[in-house]
C-alpha positions, 0 to 999 in steps of 0.5 A: 133834682138830677139824677145820679151822675149828673149835675145842672150848672146854676143857670142851666135847666137840664141836667148834663153827665158828670165828665170822665173822672168825676161822679155824682150822686145827684142829690146834695143835702143842704140847710134848705133842703135837697137840691140838685148837684152844680158839680160833680166831685173828683174821683180820688186818686186809686180810683177810676169813673166814667162819663156819667157815674154816680160812684167810682171803682176802686183800682185793683191788683196790679194797678194805681191811678191818680185823681180824676182818672178814667181807668187804673194804669198797670204797674210797670214792667218788673213791678207788682201790686199785690194789694187787692183791698179797697183802699184808696192809698194803697192804689194812689200812685206808681210809687205803691208798685214795687220792684220783684225781688231777686230771681223774680220777674213781673209779666202781667198786672195780677200783683204776683211777681213770679219766680224765674 
């Protein structure tokens, strides 16, 4: 049985770290009992995971990610993303970042537009 964050190919006798952008809880429940994962799950868009992770983290305020990402990307200049919830769909594409209102600007990734 492989520990969390690792997997074992069907023909391998050792456990391997899940690559960045993927994760594994280690054990998988099947029809004939529990067995080691033979692959890792791709981290969903809106989340990130690193080498050997057994979970993924949500992207926070001012950031987004595509599926299989290791890091969250900052919203581009002049845009912001105020949502700070654990909702993947709110952080899964650059279009989630919205333009600042007229007379405001964004100079950081805290998710707030600032008045000029």
